[in-house]
C-alpha positions as CSV (number, residue, x, y, z in Angstrom):
1,X,94.2,84.5,103.3
2,X,91.4,83.4,101.3
3,X,90.4,87.1,100.3
4,X,93.6,88.0,99.3
5,X,94.1,85.1,97.2
6,X,91.1,85.5,95.6
7,X,92.1,88.9,94.7
8,X,94.9,88.0,92.8
9,X,93.4,85.6,91.2
10,X,91.3,88.0,89.6
11,X,93.7,90.1,88.7
12,X,95.6,87.2,87.2
13,X,92.6,85.8,85.4
14,X,92.4,89.8,84.2
15,X,95.9,89.2,82.7
16,X,95.7,86.2,81.4
17,X,92.5,87.2,79.2
18,X,94.4,90.0,78.1
19,X,97.3,88.2,76.8
20,X,95.3,85.7,74.8
21,X,92.9,88.2,73.4
22,X,96.0,90.2,72.1
23,X,98.2,87.3,71.1
24,X,95.3,85.6,69.6
25,X,94.9,88.8,67.3
26,X,90.9,88.2,68.4
27,X,89.1,90.5,65.9
28,X,84.8,90.1,66.8
29,X,83.5,93.5,67.8
30,X,86.3,95.0,69.7
31,X,89.9,94.7,67.8
32,X,92.6,93.1,70.1
33,X,94.4,92.9,67.2
34,X,95.5,96.8,68.0
35,X,96.5,96.2,71.7
36,X,100.1,94.8,73.0
37,X,100.2,92.0,74.6
38,X,101.0,91.7,78.1
39,X,104.8,90.9,77.9
40,X,105.0,93.5,75.2
41,X,103.4,96.0,77.9
42,X,106.4,94.6,80.7
43,X,109.0,94.2,78.7
44,X,108.5,98.2,77.7
45,X,107.8,98.7,81.1
46,X,111.5,97.0,82.7
47,X,113.6,99.4,80.0
48,X,111.4,102.6,81.5
49,X,112.0,101.5,85.1
50,X,115.8,100.8,84.2
51,X,116.2,104.3,83.1
52,X,116.2,107.4,85.0
53,X,113.1,109.3,82.6
54,X,110.6,107.1,84.5
55,X,111.5,107.7,88.0
56,X,111.6,112.2,86.7
57,X,108.3,112.0,85.6
58,X,106.9,110.1,88.2
59,X,108.8,112.1,91.1
60,X,107.2,115.0,89.0
61,X,103.5,113.8,88.6
62,X,103.3,113.1,92.9
63,X,105.0,116.6,93.7
64,X,102.2,118.3,91.3
65,X,99.3,116.1,93.1
66,X,100.3,116.5,96.3
67,X,100.6,120.0,96.5
68,X,97.6,120.5,94.6
69,X,96.0,118.2,96.9
70,X,97.0,118.9,99.7
71,X,96.2,123.0,99.3
72,X,92.2,121.3,98.0
73,X,92.1,119.4,101.5
74,X,92.6,122.9,103.7
75,X,91.0,125.4,101.2
76,X,88.1,122.7,100.7
77,X,87.8,122.0,105.0
78,X,87.6,125.3,106.1
79,X,85.2,126.3,103.0
80,X,82.6,124.0,103.8
81,X,82.6,124.7,107.4
82,X,82.7,128.0,107.1
83,X,79.8,127.9,104.4
84,X,77.6,125.6,106.3
85,X,78.2,127.3,109.8
86,X,77.8,130.9,108.6
87,X,74.1,131.7,107.0
88,X,76.3,135.5,106.2
89,X,79.6,133.7,104.1
90,X,76.8,130.8,102.5
91,X,75.5,133.8,100.5
92,X,78.5,135.3,99.9
93,X,80.1,132.3,98.6
94,X,77.5,129.7,98.0
95,X,76.6,131.4,94.7
96,X,80.1,131.9,92.5
97,X,81.3,128.4,93.8
98,X,77.6,126.6,92.7
99,X,78.5,128.8,88.9
100,X,82.2,127.3,89.4
101,X,81.4,124.1,91.0
102,X,80.4,122.3,86.9
103,X,83.1,123.4,84.9
104,X,85.2,120.8,84.6
105,X,88.8,121.3,86.2
106,X,90.8,120.2,82.7
107,X,88.2,123.0,80.8
108,X,90.2,125.4,82.8
109,X,94.3,124.9,81.1
110,X,94.2,127.9,79.6
111,X,92.4,129.8,82.6
112,X,96.1,128.7,83.6
113,X,98.2,129.6,81.0
114,X,96.9,132.9,81.4
115,X,96.9,133.5,85.0
116,X,100.4,131.6,86.2
117,X,103.4,132.9,85.0
118,X,104.7,129.2,84.4
119,X,102.7,125.6,83.6
120,X,103.8,124.1,86.9
121,X,102.0,126.6,88.3
122,X,99.1,126.1,86.7
123,X,98.9,122.4,87.0
124,X,99.2,122.6,90.2
125,X,95.8,124.7,90.1
126,X,94.2,122.9,88.3
127,X,94.9,119.9,90.9
128,X,94.0,121.6,93.3
129,X,90.6,123.3,92.0
130,X,89.6,119.7,90.4
131,X,90.0,118.4,94.5
132,X,88.9,121.0,96.0
133,X,85.2,121.0,95.0
134,X,84.2,117.1,96.3
135,X,85.7,118.1,99.5
136,X,83.9,121.0,100.0
137,X,80.2,119.8,99.2
138,X,81.2,116.4,101.1
139,X,82.6,118.6,104.3
140,X,79.2,120.9,103.8
141,X,76.9,118.3,104.4
142,X,78.7,116.6,107.1
143,X,78.9,119.4,108.9
144,X,75.0,120.3,108.1
145,X,74.2,116.8,109.4
146,X,75.7,116.8,112.7
147,X,73.6,116.5,116.2
148,X,72.5,120.4,117.9
149,X,72.2,118.3,120.7
150,X,75.9,117.8,121.2
151,X,76.6,121.2,119.9
152,X,74.0,122.0,122.9
153,X,75.8,120.1,125.7
154,X,79.1,122.1,124.8
155,X,77.5,125.3,125.2
156,X,76.1,124.1,128.2
157,X,79.5,123.7,130.3
158,X,80.2,126.7,129.1
159,X,82.2,125.8,126.0
160,X,82.8,128.7,123.0
161,X,82.4,128.7,119.4
162,X,86.2,127.7,119.2
163,X,85.7,125.1,121.3
164,X,82.5,123.4,119.9
165,X,84.2,123.9,116.1
166,X,87.7,121.8,117.7
167,X,85.4,119.2,120.0
168,X,82.0,119.3,118.1
169,X,82.1,120.3,114.4
170,X,86.0,119.2,113.2
171,X,85.5,115.7,114.7
172,X,82.1,115.1,114.0
173,X,82.7,115.8,110.2
174,X,86.0,113.5,109.3
175,X,83.7,110.6,108.2
176,X,82.2,113.2,105.8
177,X,86.0,114.9,104.7
178,X,87.9,111.7,104.3
179,X,84.7,110.4,101.8
180,X,85.2,114.1,100.0
181,X,89.2,113.4,100.0
182,X,88.5,110.0,98.6
183,X,86.7,111.7,95.7
184,X,89.2,114.7,95.2
185,X,92.0,112.4,95.0
186,X,90.7,110.1,92.3
187,X,90.0,113.6,90.0
188,X,93.2,115.1,90.8
189,X,94.7,112.5,89.8
190,X,92.7,112.3,86.4
191,X,93.2,116.5,85.7
192,X,96.8,115.9,86.4
193,X,97.6,113.6,83.7
194,X,94.9,115.6,81.6
195,X,97.0,118.6,82.2
196,X,99.9,117.2,81.7
197,X,99.5,115.6,78.3
198,X,98.3,118.9,77.7
199,X,101.0,121.8,78.9
200,X,103.2,119.4,81.1
201,X,107.3,119.4,80.2
202,X,107.7,115.8,82.4
203,X,105.3,114.0,84.6
204,X,103.3,110.6,83.0
205,X,100.9,112.0,81.7
206,X,103.4,114.4,79.6
207,X,105.2,110.6,78.7
208,X,102.3,109.1,77.8
209,X,101.1,111.6,75.5
210,X,103.8,111.5,73.6
211,X,104.1,107.9,73.1
212,X,101.2,107.9,71.5
213,X,102.0,110.7,69.2
214,X,105.3,108.6,68.2
215,X,102.9,105.1,67.8
216,X,104.6,103.3,70.8
217,X,101.4,101.9,72.0
218,X,103.0,99.8,74.8
219,X,104.4,102.7,76.2
220,X,101.1,104.0,76.5
221,X,100.4,101.0,78.1
222,X,102.8,101.7,80.9
223,X,102.1,105.0,81.4
224,X,98.2,104.1,82.3
225,X,99.0,100.8,84.3
226,X,101.8,103.7,86.4
227,X,99.0,106.1,86.6
228,X,96.4,103.2,87.4
229,X,98.9,102.3,90.7
230,X,99.2,105.6,91.9
231,X,96.2,106.2,92.1
232,X,95.3,103.4,93.7
233,X,98.2,103.8,96.3
234,X,97.2,107.4,97.4
235,X,94.1,106.5,98.4
236,X,94.7,103.5,99.9
237,X,96.9,105.7,101.8
238,X,93.8,108.4,101.8
239,X,91.7,105.6,103.1
240,X,93.5,104.5,106.0
241,X,94.9,107.4,107.5
242,X,90.9,108.4,107.8
243,X,90.7,105.0,109.2
244,X,92.8,106.2,112.1
245,X,91.3,109.2,112.3
246,X,87.8,107.9,112.8
247,X,89.0,104.6,115.4
248,X,86.4,106.3,117.9
249,X,83.1,105.3,115.2
250,X,81.7,102.5,115.8
251,X,82.4,99.5,113.0
252,X,79.5,97.5,111.5
253,X,80.7,93.8,112.3
254,X,81.4,91.5,109.8
255,X,81.8,88.1,109.1
256,X,83.5,86.3,106.1
257,X,81.1,83.8,104.6
258,X,78.6,84.3,107.0
259,X,74.9,83.9,104.9
260,X,71.6,85.9,105.4
261,X,68.8,84.1,107.0
262,X,66.7,82.5,104.5
263,X,62.8,83.5,104.0
264,X,60.9,82.3,106.8
265,X,63.4,81.7,109.5
266,X,62.8,83.4,112.5
267,X,66.9,84.4,113.5
268,X,66.7,85.1,117.5
269,X,68.4,87.7,118.5
270,X,71.3,87.0,121.1
271,X,70.3,88.6,124.6
272,X,72.3,91.1,125.6
273,X,74.2,90.6,128.9
274,X,72.8,91.7,132.4
275,X,73.4,94.2,134.3
276,X,75.3,93.8,137.9
277,X,73.3,96.2,139.6
278,X,70.2,94.5,141.7
279,X,67.8,95.9,144.3
280,X,66.7,94.3,147.4
281,X,65.0,91.1,146.1
282,X,66.7,90.6,143.0
283,X,65.3,92.1,140.7
284,X,67.1,94.4,138.1
285,X,66.8,98.1,138.4
286,X,66.0,100.3,135.5
287,X,68.6,102.5,136.2
288,X,71.5,99.8,136.1
289,X,69.4,98.8,132.7
290,X,70.5,102.7,131.4
291,X,73.4,102.6,133.1
292,X,74.8,99.5,130.7
293,X,73.0,100.5,127.8
294,X,75.4,104.5,127.9
Protein backbone atom coordinates (compact mmCIF):
# COMPACT_ATOMS: atom_id res chain seq x y z
CA UNK A 1 0.00 0.00 0.00
CA UNK A 2 2.88 2.37 0.69
CA UNK A 3 4.26 1.80 -2.80
CA UNK A 4 0.88 2.50 -4.43
CA UNK A 5 0.46 5.61 -2.30
CA UNK A 6 3.91 6.78 -3.40
CA UNK A 7 3.03 6.27 -7.05
CA UNK A 8 -0.22 8.19 -6.71
CA UNK A 9 1.61 10.96 -4.86
CA UNK A 10 4.23 11.24 -7.62
CA UNK A 11 1.51 11.51 -10.28
CA UNK A 12 -0.36 14.12 -8.23
CA UNK A 13 2.85 16.11 -7.74
CA UNK A 14 3.52 16.10 -11.50
CA UNK A 15 -0.02 17.31 -12.24
CA UNK A 16 0.26 19.96 -9.53
CA UNK A 17 3.53 21.23 -10.97
CA UNK A 18 1.97 21.35 -14.44
CA UNK A 19 -1.01 23.31 -13.12
CA UNK A 20 1.19 25.76 -11.24
CA UNK A 21 3.55 26.46 -14.14
CA UNK A 22 0.76 26.97 -16.68
CA UNK A 23 -1.64 28.94 -14.49
CA UNK A 24 1.12 31.34 -13.39
CA UNK A 25 2.34 31.76 -17.01
CA UNK A 26 5.92 30.89 -16.11
CA UNK A 27 8.30 31.79 -18.95
CA UNK A 28 11.93 31.15 -18.12
CA UNK A 29 13.64 29.16 -20.86
CA UNK A 30 10.58 26.99 -21.52
CA UNK A 31 7.35 28.79 -22.41
CA UNK A 32 4.76 27.27 -20.12
CA UNK A 33 2.40 30.16 -20.83
CA UNK A 34 1.64 28.50 -24.19
CA UNK A 35 0.50 25.29 -22.50
CA UNK A 36 -3.12 24.61 -21.49
CA UNK A 37 -3.69 24.08 -17.79
CA UNK A 38 -4.69 20.77 -16.23
CA UNK A 39 -8.21 22.07 -15.66
CA UNK A 40 -8.55 23.05 -19.34
CA UNK A 41 -7.46 19.58 -20.44
CA UNK A 42 -9.82 17.97 -17.91
CA UNK A 43 -12.79 20.00 -19.18
CA UNK A 44 -11.99 19.11 -22.79
CA UNK A 45 -11.55 15.46 -21.86
CA UNK A 46 -14.94 15.39 -20.12
CA UNK A 47 -16.57 16.94 -23.19
CA UNK A 48 -14.90 14.43 -25.53
CA UNK A 49 -15.82 11.40 -23.45
CA UNK A 50 -19.50 12.38 -23.49
CA UNK A 51 -19.53 12.35 -27.31
CA UNK A 52 -19.44 9.40 -29.75
CA UNK A 53 -16.40 10.51 -31.76
CA UNK A 54 -13.96 9.85 -28.92
CA UNK A 55 -15.03 6.22 -28.53
CA UNK A 56 -15.04 5.70 -32.31
CA UNK A 57 -11.45 6.94 -32.50
CA UNK A 58 -10.50 4.76 -29.52
CA UNK A 59 -12.04 1.64 -31.09
CA UNK A 60 -10.37 2.25 -34.45
CA UNK A 61 -6.91 2.75 -32.94
CA UNK A 62 -7.23 -0.33 -30.71
CA UNK A 63 -8.42 -2.46 -33.64
CA UNK A 64 -5.46 -1.36 -35.75
CA UNK A 65 -2.92 -1.85 -32.99
CA UNK A 66 -4.18 -5.28 -31.92
CA UNK A 67 -4.43 -6.58 -35.49
CA UNK A 68 -0.96 -5.43 -36.45
CA UNK A 69 0.58 -6.51 -33.15
CA UNK A 70 -0.89 -10.02 -33.25
CA UNK A 71 0.35 -10.48 -36.82
CA UNK A 72 3.80 -9.23 -35.79
CA UNK A 73 3.87 -11.55 -32.78
CA UNK A 74 3.10 -14.66 -34.85
CA UNK A 75 5.41 -13.76 -37.74
CA UNK A 76 8.21 -12.48 -35.48
CA UNK A 77 8.30 -15.57 -33.26
CA UNK A 78 8.11 -17.96 -36.23
CA UNK A 79 10.81 -16.15 -38.19
CA UNK A 80 13.04 -15.75 -35.14
CA UNK A 81 12.87 -19.46 -34.28
CA UNK A 82 13.45 -20.40 -37.93
CA UNK A 83 16.47 -18.12 -38.29
CA UNK A 84 17.96 -19.32 -35.01
CA UNK A 85 17.47 -23.03 -35.74
CA UNK A 86 18.25 -23.20 -39.46
CA UNK A 87 21.44 -21.96 -41.11
CA UNK A 88 19.77 -22.04 -44.52
CA UNK A 89 16.93 -19.83 -43.32
CA UNK A 90 19.39 -17.45 -41.69
CA UNK A 91 21.41 -17.18 -44.90
CA UNK A 92 18.30 -16.60 -47.03
CA UNK A 93 16.31 -14.28 -44.74
CA UNK A 94 19.03 -12.65 -42.66
CA UNK A 95 20.47 -10.21 -45.24
CA UNK A 96 17.05 -9.02 -46.39
CA UNK A 97 15.74 -8.53 -42.84
CA UNK A 98 18.88 -6.75 -41.66
CA UNK A 99 18.65 -4.29 -44.55
CA UNK A 100 14.97 -3.53 -43.86
CA UNK A 101 15.27 -3.44 -40.05
CA UNK A 102 16.99 -0.02 -39.70
CA UNK A 103 14.31 1.67 -41.84
CA UNK A 104 11.80 3.46 -39.57
CA UNK A 105 8.33 2.02 -39.91
CA UNK A 106 6.85 5.47 -40.38
CA UNK A 107 9.07 5.89 -43.46
CA UNK A 108 7.10 3.02 -45.03
CA UNK A 109 3.94 5.12 -45.26
CA UNK A 110 4.48 5.88 -48.98
CA UNK A 111 5.12 2.18 -49.60
CA UNK A 112 1.91 1.27 -47.78
CA UNK A 113 -0.07 3.83 -49.80
CA UNK A 114 1.27 2.36 -53.05
CA UNK A 115 0.87 -1.30 -52.07
CA UNK A 116 -2.50 -1.51 -50.33
CA UNK A 117 -5.86 -0.47 -51.77
CA UNK A 118 -7.10 1.11 -48.52
CA UNK A 119 -5.57 3.27 -45.82
CA UNK A 120 -6.79 0.86 -43.14
CA UNK A 121 -4.70 -2.00 -44.50
CA UNK A 122 -1.69 0.29 -44.87
CA UNK A 123 -1.89 1.39 -41.22
CA UNK A 124 -2.08 -2.23 -40.05
CA UNK A 125 0.94 -3.02 -42.23
CA UNK A 126 2.96 -0.19 -40.66
CA UNK A 127 1.95 -1.30 -37.17
CA UNK A 128 2.89 -4.89 -37.91
CA UNK A 129 6.25 -3.88 -39.36
CA UNK A 130 7.05 -1.74 -36.32
CA UNK A 131 6.45 -4.59 -33.86
CA UNK A 132 7.87 -7.37 -36.05
CA UNK A 133 11.56 -6.59 -35.73
CA UNK A 134 11.78 -6.27 -31.90
CA UNK A 135 9.98 -9.61 -31.59
CA UNK A 136 12.19 -11.19 -34.26
CA UNK A 137 15.48 -10.07 -32.72
CA UNK A 138 14.48 -10.99 -29.15
CA UNK A 139 13.23 -14.43 -30.20
CA UNK A 140 16.34 -15.15 -32.23
CA UNK A 141 18.69 -14.25 -29.38
CA UNK A 142 16.58 -16.14 -26.82
CA UNK A 143 16.60 -19.35 -28.90
CA UNK A 144 20.34 -19.14 -29.50
CA UNK A 145 20.98 -18.67 -25.77
CA UNK A 146 19.27 -21.94 -24.80
CA UNK A 147 21.40 -24.55 -23.07
CA UNK A 148 22.24 -27.41 -25.49
CA UNK A 149 21.97 -29.93 -22.66
CA UNK A 150 18.18 -29.64 -22.65
CA UNK A 151 17.92 -30.54 -26.32
CA UNK A 152 20.36 -33.41 -25.89
CA UNK A 153 18.29 -34.75 -22.99
CA UNK A 154 15.15 -34.81 -25.14
CA UNK A 155 17.00 -36.55 -27.96
CA UNK A 156 18.34 -39.12 -25.50
CA UNK A 157 14.79 -39.95 -24.42
CA UNK A 158 13.71 -40.45 -28.04
CA UNK A 159 12.18 -37.03 -28.75
CA UNK A 160 12.15 -35.74 -32.32
CA UNK A 161 12.44 -32.28 -33.84
CA UNK A 162 8.86 -31.22 -33.07
CA UNK A 163 9.14 -32.53 -29.53
CA UNK A 164 12.25 -30.42 -29.01
CA UNK A 165 10.52 -27.40 -30.46
CA UNK A 166 7.45 -27.77 -28.23
CA UNK A 167 9.09 -28.78 -24.96
CA UNK A 168 12.49 -27.04 -25.08
CA UNK A 169 12.78 -24.25 -27.64
CA UNK A 170 9.50 -22.40 -27.24
CA UNK A 171 9.19 -22.66 -23.43
CA UNK A 172 12.87 -21.80 -22.94
CA UNK A 173 12.65 -18.76 -25.22
CA UNK A 174 9.46 -17.36 -23.66
CA UNK A 175 11.18 -14.80 -21.37
CA UNK A 176 13.07 -13.33 -24.32
CA UNK A 177 10.00 -13.45 -26.54
CA UNK A 178 7.91 -11.45 -24.08
CA UNK A 179 10.73 -8.97 -23.72
CA UNK A 180 10.47 -8.34 -27.45
CA UNK A 181 6.68 -8.20 -27.26
CA UNK A 182 6.84 -5.53 -24.55
CA UNK A 183 9.13 -3.41 -26.73
CA UNK A 184 7.07 -4.12 -29.84
CA UNK A 185 3.75 -2.96 -28.38
CA UNK A 186 5.27 0.40 -27.44
CA UNK A 187 6.82 0.89 -30.88
CA UNK A 188 3.51 -0.10 -32.46
CA UNK A 189 1.69 2.69 -30.66
CA UNK A 190 4.26 5.23 -31.83
CA UNK A 191 3.94 4.17 -35.44
CA UNK A 192 0.17 3.68 -35.57
CA UNK A 193 -0.39 7.19 -34.21
CA UNK A 194 2.03 8.63 -36.77
CA UNK A 195 0.39 6.65 -39.57
CA UNK A 196 -3.05 7.88 -38.51
CA UNK A 197 -1.79 11.45 -38.57
CA UNK A 198 -0.57 11.05 -42.15
CA UNK A 199 -3.09 8.80 -43.87
CA UNK A 200 -5.83 7.93 -41.40
CA UNK A 201 -9.45 9.04 -41.36
CA UNK A 202 -10.34 8.07 -37.80
CA UNK A 203 -8.31 7.21 -34.71
CA UNK A 204 -6.64 8.93 -31.78
CA UNK A 205 -3.67 10.04 -33.88
CA UNK A 206 -5.91 11.48 -36.60
CA UNK A 207 -7.99 13.39 -34.05
CA UNK A 208 -4.89 14.71 -32.30
CA UNK A 209 -3.51 16.05 -35.57
CA UNK A 210 -6.84 17.63 -36.44
CA UNK A 211 -6.87 19.42 -33.07
CA UNK A 212 -3.41 20.73 -33.76
CA UNK A 213 -4.37 22.10 -37.18
CA UNK A 214 -7.28 24.06 -35.67
CA UNK A 215 -5.11 25.25 -32.73
CA UNK A 216 -7.12 23.32 -30.12
CA UNK A 217 -4.25 22.67 -27.70
CA UNK A 218 -6.38 21.18 -24.89
CA UNK A 219 -7.66 18.65 -27.44
CA UNK A 220 -4.07 17.87 -28.44
CA UNK A 221 -3.24 17.09 -24.82
CA UNK A 222 -6.36 14.94 -24.50
CA UNK A 223 -5.06 12.86 -27.41
CA UNK A 224 -1.59 12.66 -25.87
CA UNK A 225 -2.97 11.51 -22.51
CA UNK A 226 -5.21 8.96 -24.24
CA UNK A 227 -2.26 7.56 -26.18
CA UNK A 228 -0.16 7.33 -23.02
CA UNK A 229 -2.88 5.54 -21.04
CA UNK A 230 -3.62 3.10 -23.87
CA UNK A 231 0.07 2.32 -24.33
CA UNK A 232 0.50 1.74 -20.60
CA UNK A 233 -2.54 -0.57 -20.42
CA UNK A 234 -1.53 -2.68 -23.42
CA UNK A 235 2.11 -3.02 -22.31
CA UNK A 236 0.94 -3.98 -18.80
CA UNK A 237 -1.35 -6.61 -20.31
CA UNK A 238 1.56 -8.08 -22.28
CA UNK A 239 3.73 -8.13 -19.17
CA UNK A 240 1.04 -9.83 -17.07
CA UNK A 241 0.50 -12.44 -19.77
CA UNK A 242 4.24 -13.07 -19.84
CA UNK A 243 4.33 -13.58 -16.09
CA UNK A 244 1.39 -15.96 -16.30
CA UNK A 245 3.02 -18.08 -19.01
CA UNK A 246 6.43 -18.14 -17.29
CA UNK A 247 5.28 -19.01 -13.77
CA UNK A 248 7.76 -21.89 -13.74
CA UNK A 249 10.70 -19.48 -13.80
CA UNK A 250 12.44 -18.71 -10.48
CA UNK A 251 11.60 -15.22 -9.26
CA UNK A 252 14.10 -12.91 -7.61
CA UNK A 253 13.27 -12.39 -3.97
CA UNK A 254 12.45 -8.73 -3.35
CA UNK A 255 12.08 -7.40 0.17
CA UNK A 256 10.65 -3.86 0.23
CA UNK A 257 12.68 -1.59 2.46
CA UNK A 258 15.64 -3.94 2.70
CA UNK A 259 19.01 -2.22 2.64
CA UNK A 260 22.24 -3.65 1.26
CA UNK A 261 24.98 -4.37 3.83
CA UNK A 262 27.42 -1.60 4.54
CA UNK A 263 31.00 -1.92 3.28
CA UNK A 264 33.19 -3.69 5.79
CA UNK A 265 30.42 -5.73 7.36
CA UNK A 266 30.26 -9.41 6.66
CA UNK A 267 26.90 -11.00 6.16
CA UNK A 268 26.54 -14.60 7.30
CA UNK A 269 24.36 -16.51 4.86
CA UNK A 270 21.46 -18.47 6.22
CA UNK A 271 22.26 -22.18 6.61
CA UNK A 272 20.66 -24.49 4.10
CA UNK A 273 18.10 -26.94 5.50
CA UNK A 274 19.63 -30.29 6.26
CA UNK A 275 18.62 -33.36 4.32
CA UNK A 276 16.76 -36.05 6.18
CA UNK A 277 18.65 -39.00 4.76
CA UNK A 278 21.57 -40.23 6.90
CA UNK A 279 24.01 -43.07 6.74
CA UNK A 280 24.54 -45.50 9.60
CA UNK A 281 26.51 -43.61 12.19
CA UNK A 282 24.57 -40.37 11.85
CA UNK A 283 26.63 -38.74 9.00
CA UNK A 284 24.67 -37.29 6.04
CA UNK A 285 25.57 -39.01 2.79
CA UNK A 286 26.71 -37.17 -0.36
CA UNK A 287 23.82 -38.71 -2.29
CA UNK A 288 21.29 -37.22 0.08
CA UNK A 289 22.99 -33.84 -0.13
CA UNK A 290 22.92 -33.86 -3.94
CA UNK A 291 19.29 -35.00 -3.85
CA UNK A 292 18.42 -32.06 -1.64
CA UNK A 293 20.11 -29.60 -3.99
CA UNK A 294 18.20 -30.97 -6.95
